[in-house]
Backbone as CSV, one residue per row, in Angstrom:
resi,resn,N_x,N_y,N_z,CA_x,CA_y,CA_z,C_x,C_y,C_z
1,UNK,-7.970,61.621,4.434,-8.440,61.266,3.123,-8.014,59.836,2.825
2,UNK,-8.976,59.022,2.390,-8.678,57.620,2.102,-8.021,57.491,0.728
3,UNK,-7.444,56.326,0.490,-6.791,56.066,-0.802,-7.815,56.110,-1.932
4,UNK,-9.039,55.599,-1.687,-10.082,55.609,-2.715,-10.475,57.040,-3.071
5,UNK,-10.584,57.905,-2.065,-10.932,59.303,-2.305,-9.840,60.001,-3.089
6,UNK,-8.576,59.739,-2.722,-7.455,60.342,-3.445,-7.444,59.872,-4.893
7,UNK,-7.719,58.600,-5.120,-7.745,58.049,-6.467,-8.838,58.718,-7.298
8,UNK,-10.045,58.901,-6.711,-11.137,59.574,-7.422,-10.769,61.007,-7.743
9,UNK,-10.116,61.707,-6.789,-9.718,63.095,-7.015,-8.720,63.195,-8.161
10,UNK,-7.769,62.285,-8.224,-6.774,62.285,-9.299,-7.461,61.992,-10.630
11,UNK,-8.363,60.991,-10.638,-9.093,60.652,-11.860,-9.916,61.828,-12.338
12,UNK,-10.612,62.507,-11.426,-11.416,63.674,-11.784,-10.544,64.782,-12.342
13,UNK,-9.400,65.020,-11.753,-8.492,66.061,-12.224,-7.973,65.733,-13.624
14,UNK,-7.649,64.479,-13.874,-7.171,64.063,-15.200,-8.286,64.214,-16.225
15,UNK,-9.518,63.807,-15.863,-10.640,63.943,-16.777,-10.912,65.406,-17.087
16,UNK,-10.866,66.277,-16.096,-11.094,67.705,-16.307,-10.024,68.287,-17.216
17,UNK,-8.758,67.890,-17.026,-7.670,68.378,-17.863,-7.848,67.892,-19.299
18,UNK,-8.226,66.631,-19.472,-8.448,66.082,-20.807,-9.615,66.785,-21.485
19,UNK,-10.699,67.011,-20.744,-11.861,67.700,-21.311,-11.485,69.114,-21.735
20,UNK,-10.692,69.792,-20.946,-10.249,71.140,-21.291,-9.456,71.164,-22.576
21,UNK,-8.588,70.176,-22.771,-7.786,70.096,-23.997,-8.677,69.797,-25.196
22,UNK,-9.697,68.945,-25.007,-10.622,68.645,-26.099,-11.402,69.892,-26.496
23,UNK,-11.847,70.674,-25.506,-12.620,71.871,-25.799,-11.791,72.909,-26.535
24,UNK,-10.487,72.960,-26.273,-9.619,73.894,-26.972,-9.594,73.603,-28.462
25,UNK,-9.867,72.367,-28.862,-9.855,71.998,-30.274,-11.035,72.613,-31.025
26,UNK,-12.122,72.978,-30.327,-13.291,73.543,-30.984,-13.064,74.985,-31.409
27,UNK,-12.199,75.691,-30.713,-11.874,77.068,-31.077,-10.363,77.214,-31.086
28,UNK,-9.841,77.691,-32.214,-8.401,77.880,-32.317,-8.125,79.198,-33.032
29,UNK,-6.863,79.497,-33.218,-6.474,80.705,-33.944,-6.894,80.635,-35.409
30,UNK,-7.147,79.431,-35.897,-7.468,79.240,-37.309,-8.962,79.162,-37.576
31,UNK,-9.778,79.189,-36.545,-11.225,79.159,-36.741,-11.955,78.462,-35.612
32,UNK,-13.261,78.409,-35.762,-14.134,77.823,-34.753,-14.913,76.679,-35.384
33,UNK,-15.034,75.583,-34.649,-15.850,74.461,-35.091,-17.182,74.530,-34.362
34,UNK,-18.258,74.546,-35.128,-19.599,74.572,-34.548,-20.255,73.229,-34.827
35,UNK,-20.821,72.626,-33.812,-21.462,71.319,-33.950,-22.959,71.510,-33.791
36,UNK,-23.708,71.133,-34.815,-25.156,71.303,-34.823,-25.825,70.373,-33.819
37,UNK,-26.971,70.816,-33.306,-27.735,70.018,-32.356,-28.058,68.626,-32.915
38,UNK,-28.408,68.567,-34.209,-28.803,67.292,-34.801,-27.657,66.283,-34.785
39,UNK,-26.426,66.749,-34.864,-25.259,65.854,-34.814,-25.169,65.207,-33.435
40,UNK,-25.295,66.014,-32.402,-25.238,65.488,-31.039,-26.433,64.573,-30.774
41,UNK,-27.607,64.933,-31.310,-28.802,64.094,-31.148,-28.606,62.716,-31.765
42,UNK,-28.033,62.680,-32.964,-27.802,61.391,-33.632,-26.806,60.540,-32.860
43,UNK,-25.720,61.159,-32.415,-24.716,60.420,-31.645,-25.341,59.855,-30.378
44,UNK,-26.119,60.678,-29.667,-26.763,60.235,-28.424,-27.789,59.137,-28.702
45,UNK,-28.540,59.259,-29.789,-29.539,58.251,-30.138,-28.905,56.906,-30.451
46,UNK,-27.837,56.933,-31.237,-27.139,55.692,-31.575,-26.524,55.070,-30.326
47,UNK,-25.895,55.899,-29.491,-25.262,55.403,-28.260,-26.298,54.798,-27.318
48,UNK,-27.497,55.370,-27.272,-28.561,54.839,-26.419,-29.039,53.491,-26.932
49,UNK,-29.237,53.384,-28.238,-29.713,52.129,-28.828,-28.705,50.994,-28.662
50,UNK,-27.434,51.319,-28.471,-26.401,50.294,-28.296,-26.487,49.593,-26.939
51,UNK,-27.194,50.185,-25.983,-27.251,49.636,-24.626,-28.308,48.537,-24.555
52,UNK,-27.895,47.352,-24.080,-28.834,46.248,-23.905,-29.898,46.627,-22.892
53,UNK,-31.145,46.330,-23.217,-32.254,46.645,-22.323,-33.084,47.815,-22.825
54,UNK,-32.603,48.509,-23.861,-33.373,49.592,-24.480,-34.168,48.973,-25.621
55,UNK,-35.483,49.026,-25.514,-36.334,48.465,-26.575,-36.546,49.490,-27.687
56,UNK,-36.827,50.740,-27.315,-37.107,51.786,-28.298,-36.860,53.138,-27.638
57,UNK,-36.862,54.172,-28.459,-36.674,55.536,-27.953,-37.929,56.352,-28.205
58,UNK,-38.212,57.280,-27.294,-39.323,58.207,-27.451,-40.553,57.771,-26.687
59,UNK,-41.446,58.754,-26.508,-42.744,58.474,-25.919,-43.653,57.872,-26.977
60,UNK,-44.906,57.660,-26.639,-45.828,56.991,-27.554,-45.998,57.775,-28.853
61,UNK,-46.190,59.081,-28.786,-46.385,59.885,-29.993,-45.151,59.832,-30.893
62,UNK,-43.962,59.939,-30.310,-42.725,59.894,-31.096,-42.549,58.533,-31.751
63,UNK,-42.954,57.467,-31.066,-42.817,56.130,-31.640,-43.795,55.923,-32.789
64,UNK,-45.019,56.488,-32.677,-45.998,56.379,-33.766,-45.476,57.108,-34.998
65,UNK,-44.986,58.323,-34.811,-44.421,59.086,-35.924,-43.218,58.344,-36.502
66,UNK,-42.404,57.759,-35.651,-41.247,56.989,-36.101,-41.650,55.799,-36.956
67,UNK,-42.718,55.100,-36.554,-43.200,53.951,-37.335,-43.698,54.407,-38.702
68,UNK,-44.392,55.535,-38.751,-44.851,56.080,-40.036,-43.666,56.474,-40.907
69,UNK,-42.671,57.078,-40.292,-41.480,57.517,-41.018,-40.718,56.321,-41.592
70,UNK,-40.715,55.199,-40.870,-40.001,54.008,-41.322,-40.595,53.427,-42.601
71,UNK,-41.876,53.727,-42.882,-42.497,53.214,-44.103,-41.963,53.918,-45.343
72,UNK,-41.380,55.095,-45.172,-40.786,55.825,-46.288,-39.341,55.386,-46.452
73,UNK,-38.904,55.166,-47.683,-37.521,54.717,-47.886,-36.502,55.773,-47.448
74,UNK,-35.463,55.296,-46.750,-34.348,56.162,-46.352,-34.691,57.219,-45.336
75,UNK,-35.700,56.984,-44.509,-36.097,58.031,-43.576,-36.065,57.588,-42.118
76,UNK,-35.199,56.668,-41.771,-35.073,56.231,-40.381,-34.577,57.399,-39.533
77,UNK,-35.261,57.646,-38.418,-34.883,58.763,-37.557,-33.983,58.279,-36.430
78,UNK,-32.754,58.771,-36.436,-31.827,58.425,-35.363,-31.983,59.346,-34.167
79,UNK,-32.775,60.418,-34.331,-32.930,61.392,-33.255,-34.238,61.224,-32.495
80,UNK,-35.055,60.243,-32.857,-36.326,60.013,-32.181,-36.107,59.816,-30.694
81,UNK,-36.834,60.565,-29.887,-36.751,60.419,-28.440,-35.558,61.106,-27.806
82,UNK,-34.797,61.870,-28.598,-33.602,62.547,-28.084,-33.749,64.049,-28.291
83,UNK,-33.483,64.790,-27.251,-33.498,66.251,-27.318,-32.188,66.743,-26.715
84,UNK,-31.547,67.709,-27.372,-30.270,68.209,-26.871,-30.254,69.727,-26.864
85,UNK,-29.410,70.250,-26.014,-29.074,71.671,-26.016,-27.565,71.734,-26.139
86,UNK,-27.092,72.354,-27.201,-25.663,72.428,-27.454,-25.216,73.877,-27.364
87,UNK,-24.224,74.104,-26.502,-23.621,75.419,-26.394,-22.284,75.425,-27.113
88,UNK,-21.476,76.410,-26.826,-20.170,76.504,-27.468,-19.245,75.381,-27.031
89,UNK,-19.340,74.971,-25.770,-18.413,73.981,-25.243,-19.092,72.846,-24.475
90,UNK,-20.411,72.939,-24.289,-21.116,71.946,-23.479,-22.395,71.497,-24.170
91,UNK,-22.875,70.346,-23.769,-24.137,69.812,-24.277,-24.898,69.147,-23.136
92,UNK,-26.218,69.287,-23.182,-27.104,68.591,-22.257,-28.036,67.734,-23.100
93,UNK,-28.319,66.531,-22.641,-29.085,65.568,-23.431,-30.271,65.066,-22.614
94,UNK,-31.450,65.034,-23.253,-32.651,64.437,-22.675,-33.060,63.285,-23.574
95,UNK,-33.297,62.123,-22.968,-33.619,60.919,-23.738,-34.857,60.260,-23.143
96,UNK,-35.793,59.890,-24.008,-36.967,59.129,-23.604,-36.829,57.716,-24.142
97,UNK,-37.055,56.728,-23.293,-36.873,55.330,-23.720,-38.055,54.454,-23.341
98,UNK,-38.094,53.289,-23.996,-38.934,52.178,-23.576,-37.959,51.085,-23.171
99,UNK,-38.056,50.635,-21.936,-37.145,49.619,-21.408,-37.724,48.229,-21.627
100,UNK,-36.844,47.253,-21.769,-37.263,45.856,-21.828,-37.685,45.419,-20.422
101,UNK,-38.755,44.630,-20.338,-39.202,44.111,-19.054,-38.119,43.227,-18.440
102,UNK,-37.905,43.380,-17.148,-36.943,42.542,-16.432,-35.591,43.204,-16.238
103,UNK,-35.344,44.301,-16.921,-34.067,45.012,-16.798,-34.157,45.966,-15.607
104,UNK,-33.109,46.019,-14.814,-33.063,46.963,-13.684,-32.947,48.373,-14.270
105,UNK,-33.979,49.163,-14.105,-34.051,50.475,-14.760,-32.940,51.403,-14.284
106,UNK,-32.594,51.362,-13.018,-31.527,52.242,-12.532,-30.180,51.872,-13.154
107,UNK,-29.935,50.575,-13.359,-28.702,50.145,-14.025,-28.731,50.503,-15.513
108,UNK,-29.896,50.354,-16.129,-30.059,50.707,-17.535,-29.780,52.194,-17.741
109,UNK,-30.347,53.027,-16.880,-30.142,54.476,-16.985,-28.667,54.832,-16.842
110,UNK,-27.995,54.198,-15.912,-26.563,54.473,-15.717,-25.750,54.032,-16.933
111,UNK,-26.100,52.881,-17.500,-25.417,52.410,-18.705,-25.622,53.353,-19.881
112,UNK,-26.856,53.846,-20.026,-27.146,54.811,-21.094,-26.330,56.080,-20.886
113,UNK,-26.351,56.608,-19.657,-25.578,57.830,-19.361,-24.111,57.654,-19.729
114,UNK,-23.518,56.568,-19.263,-22.097,56.333,-19.529,-21.812,56.247,-21.028
115,UNK,-22.654,55.519,-21.760,-22.428,55.341,-23.189,-22.624,56.645,-23.962
116,UNK,-23.661,57.407,-23.609,-23.934,58.672,-24.295,-22.827,59.681,-24.010
117,UNK,-22.436,59.816,-22.753,-21.380,60.773,-22.392,-20.088,60.416,-23.130
118,UNK,-19.724,59.147,-23.104,-18.498,58.711,-23.768,-18.548,59.007,-25.267
119,UNK,-19.650,58.630,-25.926,-19.761,58.818,-27.379,-19.749,60.296,-27.757
120,UNK,-20.548,61.104,-27.078,-20.639,62.525,-27.428,-19.321,63.232,-27.155
121,UNK,-18.725,62.993,-25.984,-17.472,63.681,-25.656,-16.333,63.243,-26.576
122,UNK,-16.244,61.945,-26.887,-15.169,61.461,-27.751,-15.318,61.935,-29.193
123,UNK,-16.550,62.010,-29.678,-16.760,62.368,-31.081,-16.803,63.870,-31.335
124,UNK,-17.203,64.646,-30.319,-17.387,66.081,-30.554,-16.420,66.964,-29.789
125,UNK,-15.881,66.470,-28.680,-15.043,67.313,-27.832,-15.850,68.188,-26.897
126,UNK,-17.190,68.129,-26.993,-18.053,68.880,-26.084,-18.089,68.193,-24.723
127,UNK,-18.254,68.971,-23.678,-18.451,68.406,-22.340,-19.943,68.158,-22.158
128,UNK,-20.317,66.942,-21.816,-21.721,66.626,-21.555,-21.987,66.913,-20.085
129,UNK,-22.845,67.902,-19.843,-23.112,68.322,-18.468,-24.156,67.460,-17.788
130,UNK,-25.100,66.914,-18.574,-26.118,66.049,-17.988,-26.773,65.205,-19.064
131,UNK,-27.222,64.028,-18.648,-28.025,63.152,-19.500,-29.240,62.764,-18.666
132,UNK,-30.386,63.345,-19.015,-31.632,63.072,-18.308,-32.398,61.996,-19.072
133,UNK,-32.877,60.993,-18.349,-33.550,59.866,-18.981,-34.957,59.738,-18.418
134,UNK,-35.930,59.635,-19.336,-37.315,59.398,-18.959,-37.711,58.035,-19.498
135,UNK,-38.180,57.163,-18.624,-38.655,55.844,-19.043,-40.157,55.973,-19.258
136,UNK,-40.574,55.911,-20.537,-41.978,56.104,-20.891,-42.797,54.835,-20.768
137,UNK,-42.150,53.679,-20.924,-42.908,52.437,-20.949,-41.958,51.265,-20.723
138,UNK,-42.539,50.105,-20.505,-41.789,48.859,-20.388,-42.342,47.914,-21.440
139,UNK,-41.455,47.304,-22.213,-41.861,46.387,-23.278,-41.814,44.963,-22.764
140,UNK,-42.923,44.223,-22.976,-42.996,42.813,-22.621,-42.761,41.990,-23.874
141,UNK,-41.987,40.914,-23.757,-41.767,40.020,-24.891,-43.091,39.389,-25.280
142,UNK,-43.284,39.200,-26.584,-44.522,38.600,-27.070,-44.197,37.405,-27.949
143,UNK,-45.122,36.461,-27.963,-44.907,35.329,-28.861,-45.486,35.666,-30.238
144,UNK,-45.472,34.714,-31.186,-45.858,34.985,-32.569,-47.293,35.471,-32.726
145,UNK,-48.230,35.009,-31.892,-49.624,35.425,-32.088,-49.956,36.735,-31.366
146,UNK,-48.948,37.393,-30.786,-49.157,38.717,-30.204,-49.577,38.731,-28.751
147,UNK,-49.691,37.561,-28.105,-50.053,37.546,-26.698,-48.791,37.608,-25.847
148,UNK,-48.891,38.267,-24.728,-47.729,38.417,-23.849,-47.322,37.070,-23.275
149,UNK,-46.046,36.855,-23.194,-45.512,35.642,-22.589,-45.511,35.838,-21.083
150,UNK,-46.126,34.921,-20.357,-46.196,35.022,-18.903,-45.043,34.231,-18.309
151,UNK,-44.265,34.900,-17.456,-43.169,34.210,-16.772,-43.523,34.123,-15.302
152,UNK,-42.725,33.405,-14.549,-42.972,33.272,-13.129,-42.828,34.608,-12.412
153,UNK,-42.074,35.552,-12.993,-41.856,36.851,-12.370,-43.060,37.765,-12.519
154,UNK,-43.974,37.468,-13.495,-45.125,38.321,-13.712,-46.287,37.834,-12.858
155,UNK,-47.064,38.771,-12.292,-48.249,38.362,-11.543,-49.300,37.795,-12.503
156,UNK,-50.006,36.797,-12.065,-51.051,36.175,-12.892,-52.417,36.606,-12.409
157,UNK,-53.281,36.920,-13.352,-54.648,37.321,-13.013,-55.481,36.051,-12.859
158,UNK,-56.261,35.982,-11.790,-57.040,34.770,-11.534,-58.501,35.018,-11.791
């Protein structure tokens, strides 16, 4: 066993022990704490939006509904594009995003996973078992008149 493998094993064991202690806080002799799905959805949505390279959340239909909702005062949806399943001690998260053009999608997905897992586990004590990410679209920067800005990285139509 290499030193790197031993280090990962120790880190994993410490994380598992810490997660176990956090989960014990949800149920005690004095009562049980139940965390609603919408709470985890909001935390995951905010954590996703914090990652550079995320333009928007949700597929096309969710974004249209979100734009309509934004016209009403005080109705911004933090859960748009986020779906969760919350159990007694674990949560699974599905997120749909629109990525900014030029961002490495695999790195973006990993950054989102790390941020969502950290935020949900730290704020709720739930263990996040998975964060599934669907990239619905890529957003291109536009100038003021609405035409796409062409860079050297984009193919040009002749």
